Structure formats: structure tokens, C-alpha cells
Residue frames as qw, qx, qy, qz and C-alpha x, y, z in Angstrom:
[[0.550, 0.460, -0.422, 0.554, 101.39, 84.11, 102.29],
 [0.636, -0.752, -0.169, -0.043, 102.05, 83.88, 105.99],
 [0.566, 0.331, -0.371, 0.657, 104.89, 85.44, 107.89],
 [0.407, -0.463, -0.512, 0.599, 105.66, 87.18, 111.14],
 [0.039, 0.952, 0.301, -0.033, 104.29, 90.66, 111.82],
 [0.498, 0.330, -0.044, 0.800, 106.43, 93.58, 110.79],
 [0.312, -0.850, -0.349, 0.240, 106.53, 96.28, 113.43],
 [0.260, -0.763, 0.141, 0.574, 107.83, 99.74, 112.71],
 [0.425, 0.795, -0.251, -0.353, 109.70, 101.08, 109.76],
 [0.930, 0.147, 0.217, 0.257, 111.68, 99.07, 107.25],
 [0.195, -0.768, 0.387, 0.471, 115.26, 100.17, 106.62],
 [0.785, 0.600, -0.122, -0.090, 116.26, 99.88, 102.96],
 [0.481, -0.588, 0.610, 0.226, 119.33, 97.67, 102.75],
 [0.241, 0.461, -0.725, -0.451, 121.15, 95.81, 100.01],
 [0.277, 0.060, 0.953, -0.103, 119.31, 92.63, 100.95],
 [0.490, 0.593, 0.477, -0.425, 116.25, 94.09, 99.20],
 [0.261, 0.628, -0.457, -0.573, 118.13, 94.70, 95.93],
 [0.867, 0.190, 0.454, -0.071, 117.23, 92.18, 93.28],
 [0.485, -0.253, 0.544, 0.636, 119.63, 93.55, 90.67],
 [0.267, 0.595, 0.571, 0.498, 117.12, 95.07, 88.26],
 [0.223, 0.009, -0.174, 0.959, 117.71, 98.82, 88.62],
 [0.334, -0.322, -0.271, -0.843, 114.18, 100.02, 87.82],
 [0.699, -0.438, -0.539, -0.168, 112.57, 97.47, 90.13],
 [0.574, -0.210, -0.462, 0.642, 115.06, 98.24, 92.92],
 [0.021, 0.160, -0.057, 0.985, 114.30, 101.99, 92.66],
 [0.540, -0.392, -0.373, -0.645, 110.59, 101.25, 92.88],
 [0.721, -0.358, -0.574, 0.152, 111.04, 98.95, 95.86],
 [0.383, -0.075, -0.358, 0.848, 113.03, 101.60, 97.68],
 [0.222, -0.233, -0.109, -0.941, 110.25, 104.11, 96.95],
 [0.661, -0.391, -0.532, -0.357, 107.57, 101.67, 98.12],
 [0.621, -0.287, -0.545, 0.484, 109.45, 101.24, 101.39],
 [0.113, 0.071, -0.164, 0.978, 109.55, 105.05, 101.74],
 [0.480, -0.341, -0.322, -0.742, 105.75, 105.16, 101.29],
 [0.729, -0.351, -0.587, 0.032, 105.35, 102.36, 103.84],
 [0.479, -0.138, -0.437, 0.749, 107.61, 104.18, 106.31],
 [0.138, -0.228, -0.032, -0.963, 105.57, 107.36, 105.84],
 [0.650, -0.398, -0.447, -0.469, 102.40, 105.43, 106.69],
 [0.696, -0.282, -0.551, 0.365, 104.07, 103.95, 109.79],
 [0.257, 0.030, -0.259, 0.931, 105.18, 107.45, 110.85],
 [0.362, -0.331, -0.227, -0.841, 101.69, 108.81, 110.30],
 [0.724, -0.400, -0.534, -0.175, 100.18, 106.05, 112.41],
 [0.593, -0.200, -0.498, 0.601, 102.63, 106.65, 115.23],
 [0.061, 0.082, -0.131, 0.986, 101.59, 110.33, 115.30],
 [0.496, -0.336, -0.378, -0.706, 97.84, 109.70, 115.10],
 [0.341, -0.263, 0.664, -0.611, 96.22, 109.16, 118.47],
 [0.813, 0.128, 0.313, -0.474, 93.56, 106.91, 116.94],
 [0.418, -0.262, 0.808, 0.323, 95.99, 105.01, 114.71],
 [0.656, 0.611, 0.380, -0.228, 94.19, 105.73, 111.46],
 [0.453, -0.017, 0.544, 0.706, 95.59, 105.48, 107.98],
 [0.283, 0.617, 0.164, -0.716, 94.37, 108.45, 105.96],
 [0.733, 0.590, 0.326, -0.092, 92.97, 108.48, 102.45],
 [0.275, 0.884, -0.352, -0.134, 95.94, 110.42, 101.08],
 [0.331, -0.508, 0.793, 0.061, 98.34, 107.67, 102.15],
 [0.695, 0.231, 0.679, -0.051, 96.17, 105.07, 100.42],
 [0.567, 0.808, 0.074, -0.143, 96.06, 107.13, 97.22],
 [0.058, 0.805, -0.580, -0.110, 99.86, 107.49, 97.19],
 [0.505, -0.263, 0.822, -0.010, 100.31, 103.79, 97.90],
 [0.717, 0.449, 0.524, -0.092, 97.90, 102.73, 95.14],
 [0.436, 0.874, -0.152, -0.153, 99.49, 105.10, 92.65],
 [0.130, -0.677, 0.719, 0.081, 102.95, 103.81, 93.45],
 [0.600, -0.028, 0.798, -0.045, 101.79, 100.21, 93.22],
 [0.684, 0.649, 0.262, -0.206, 100.00, 100.83, 89.90],
 [0.336, 0.844, -0.400, -0.120, 103.17, 102.15, 88.28],
 [0.231, -0.538, 0.810, -0.028, 105.46, 99.55, 89.81],
 [0.681, 0.100, 0.710, -0.149, 103.26, 96.52, 89.19],
 [0.686, 0.696, 0.083, -0.194, 102.70, 97.50, 85.56],
 [0.230, 0.782, -0.576, -0.059, 106.43, 97.83, 84.99],
 [0.384, -0.359, 0.842, -0.118, 107.18, 94.58, 86.80],
 [0.739, 0.316, 0.559, -0.204, 104.45, 92.71, 84.90],
 [0.576, 0.780, -0.161, -0.182, 105.71, 94.14, 81.59],
 [0.012, -0.657, 0.753, 0.013, 109.22, 92.88, 82.42],
 [0.564, -0.088, 0.804, -0.165, 107.86, 89.43, 83.25],
 [0.741, 0.547, 0.319, -0.224, 105.84, 89.27, 80.02],
 [0.406, 0.818, -0.379, -0.148, 108.74, 90.49, 77.88],
 [0.083, -0.547, 0.831, -0.060, 111.00, 87.85, 79.41],
 [0.733, -0.016, -0.598, -0.323, 108.46, 85.03, 79.17],
 [0.152, -0.366, 0.735, -0.551, 108.64, 84.59, 82.94],
 [0.397, -0.133, -0.882, -0.214, 107.08, 81.18, 83.69],
 [0.231, -0.435, -0.760, 0.423, 105.47, 82.17, 87.02],
 [0.031, -0.206, -0.156, -0.966, 103.84, 85.34, 85.65],
 [0.493, -0.492, -0.514, -0.501, 100.25, 84.32, 86.47],
 [0.651, -0.485, -0.504, 0.295, 101.03, 83.50, 90.10],
 [0.384, -0.114, -0.160, 0.902, 103.11, 86.64, 90.52],
 [0.164, -0.319, -0.284, -0.889, 100.37, 88.79, 89.06],
 [0.574, -0.547, -0.569, -0.218, 97.85, 87.17, 91.43],
 [0.540, -0.377, -0.404, 0.635, 99.99, 88.38, 94.35],
 [0.080, 0.078, 0.081, 0.990, 99.72, 91.90, 92.95],
 [0.421, -0.440, -0.510, -0.607, 95.94, 91.43, 92.79],
 [0.602, -0.483, -0.583, 0.255, 95.89, 90.32, 96.44],
 [0.342, -0.194, -0.203, 0.897, 97.69, 93.53, 97.35],
 [0.151, -0.218, -0.306, -0.914, 95.22, 95.65, 95.34],
 [0.521, -0.492, -0.627, -0.306, 92.23, 93.89, 96.89],
 [0.539, -0.445, -0.503, 0.509, 93.50, 94.50, 100.40],
 [0.193, -0.135, -0.042, 0.971, 94.25, 98.15, 99.73],
 [0.277, -0.325, -0.484, -0.764, 90.86, 98.60, 98.02],
 [0.550, -0.541, -0.636, -0.005, 89.10, 97.09, 101.04],
 [0.433, -0.364, -0.333, 0.754, 91.02, 99.45, 103.27],
 [0.019, 0.090, 0.210, 0.973, 90.04, 102.44, 101.12],
 [0.430, -0.483, -0.582, -0.493, 86.37, 101.48, 101.44],
 [0.567, -0.507, -0.549, 0.346, 86.74, 101.19, 105.21],
 [0.298, -0.213, -0.124, 0.922, 88.33, 104.62, 105.39],
 [0.157, -0.255, -0.406, -0.864, 85.62, 106.11, 103.15],
 [0.562, -0.534, -0.560, -0.293, 83.04, 104.67, 105.56],
 [0.223, -0.732, 0.337, -0.548, 84.89, 106.28, 108.49],
 [0.947, -0.308, -0.087, 0.010, 85.91, 102.91, 109.84],
 [0.334, -0.817, 0.458, 0.107, 89.24, 102.71, 111.60],
 [0.874, 0.385, -0.250, 0.161, 92.17, 101.26, 109.73],
 [0.492, -0.811, 0.310, -0.062, 95.03, 100.41, 112.00],
 [0.265, -0.611, 0.735, 0.123, 98.05, 98.29, 112.65],
 [0.787, 0.195, 0.586, -0.019, 96.47, 95.33, 110.82],
 [0.607, 0.793, 0.043, 0.001, 97.05, 97.21, 107.60],
 [0.011, 0.849, -0.528, 0.010, 100.63, 98.09, 108.52],
 [0.614, -0.301, 0.730, -0.004, 101.32, 94.45, 109.41],
 [0.787, 0.455, 0.416, 0.010, 99.88, 93.26, 106.11],
 [0.437, 0.890, -0.132, 0.025, 101.79, 95.85, 104.11],
 [0.222, -0.754, 0.619, -0.008, 105.08, 95.24, 105.91],
 [0.729, -0.067, 0.681, 0.020, 104.77, 91.46, 105.46],
 [0.725, 0.618, 0.304, -0.017, 103.78, 91.85, 101.86],
 [0.262, 0.909, -0.321, -0.035, 106.64, 94.15, 100.93],
 [0.312, -0.615, 0.724, 0.011, 109.29, 92.02, 102.57],
 [0.688, 0.029, 0.725, 0.010, 108.05, 88.63, 101.40],
 [0.666, 0.707, 0.225, -0.076, 107.16, 89.83, 97.93],
 [0.230, 0.886, -0.401, -0.037, 110.53, 91.51, 97.36],
 [0.279, -0.585, 0.760, -0.041, 112.72, 88.90, 99.05],
 [0.604, 0.056, 0.795, -0.014, 110.97, 85.88, 97.57],
 [0.623, 0.609, 0.489, -0.032, 108.86, 86.56, 94.50],
 [0.324, 0.929, -0.132, -0.119, 110.74, 89.48, 92.96],
 [0.308, -0.631, 0.688, 0.185, 114.07, 87.84, 93.63],
 [0.684, 0.158, 0.705, 0.099, 112.84, 84.87, 91.60],
 [0.532, 0.830, 0.159, -0.048, 112.20, 87.20, 88.66],
 [0.003, 0.884, -0.451, -0.124, 115.75, 88.54, 88.93],
 [0.539, -0.326, 0.765, 0.133, 117.21, 85.04, 89.08],
 [0.696, 0.476, 0.536, 0.044, 115.23, 84.07, 85.98],
 [0.370, 0.926, -0.054, -0.057, 116.42, 87.17, 84.13],
 [0.214, -0.754, 0.607, 0.130, 120.05, 86.59, 85.15],
 [0.686, -0.064, 0.718, 0.101, 119.84, 82.97, 83.97],
 [0.658, 0.670, 0.343, 0.024, 119.03, 84.26, 80.48],
 [0.593, -0.167, 0.242, 0.749, 122.31, 86.15, 80.12],
 [0.075, -0.193, 0.263, 0.942, 122.41, 88.73, 77.32],
 [0.036, -0.437, -0.805, -0.399, 118.99, 87.63, 76.09],
 [0.238, -0.811, -0.534, 0.039, 117.38, 89.95, 78.67],
 [0.456, -0.139, -0.103, 0.873, 119.86, 92.83, 78.65],
 [0.058, -0.379, -0.298, -0.874, 117.28, 95.26, 77.20],
 [0.515, -0.628, -0.553, -0.187, 114.94, 94.54, 80.14],
 [0.292, -0.881, 0.124, -0.350, 117.16, 96.20, 82.72],
 [0.883, -0.397, 0.077, 0.239, 119.90, 93.86, 83.85]]
């Protein structure tokens, strides 16, 4: 997935709402975690992401991705496998970063750029497609969160 670099914090706006309340709450929280990481980097003279930030990010992603994947499975979402592979890409990148940090290697703006891109493109493209699919099912998916 290619896109332009994201610099600085992301302001939560209605454009990021996909209309599934639980997913929207998680996305807003993920953006808060991202913004915390950006703030931490701007305060660190060596521009390092710390282990605690990675742990919080992974924990948040674990909970959110599981819920999102459960929604997709329950709804019979046709692009589930591809969507889940994007989650795996995210995990792999964050895991690689955690190893780098554990080895005292510097993690810097490359990570912030990846994370910022990923959040925006994933929410505005892939997650919005889930919402559109759910909305197209009308009452059939009302128990899922619409």
C-alpha cells in the first residue's frame, strides 16, 4: 500500500468515521496512541520510539483487529482474507520494530510514517469498505453494530 508520508499528529475528524460505533471508537483510540508516539518522538532528542509505546500499540491493535475480524466473519465479508493480511502486515512491521528496539537500534520517523500511512489508508479505504458492505445488508447485520 503506497501513499504519501504522514507528518505530525492526526486530528480525529468525522471523515474517519465508518459508521460502526465500536470500530469508530477503536479507530479514535488508535489515533490517540499514534499521536502519543508522535509527541514522544518530538520530545526525544534521538527520535526513538520506546518499548512502552510499542506494547500499547500492539495491545490496542490486538483488541481492535480481533473485533474487526470477528465482525467481518460474522457478516460473511467477501474480502476478509485480504483485509486480515493487511492486519498481518501491520503486526509484522510492529514486531520488526520491537526487535530493533530490543537490540538498541534506533527506530525513528520511518515508523511514524508507516503507522500514519497505515492508519489513514486502512481506515479510509479498507475499513470503509467493511462499513459499506454491512450497510448494504440492511437489518441483516443490525446485531453487528450498525
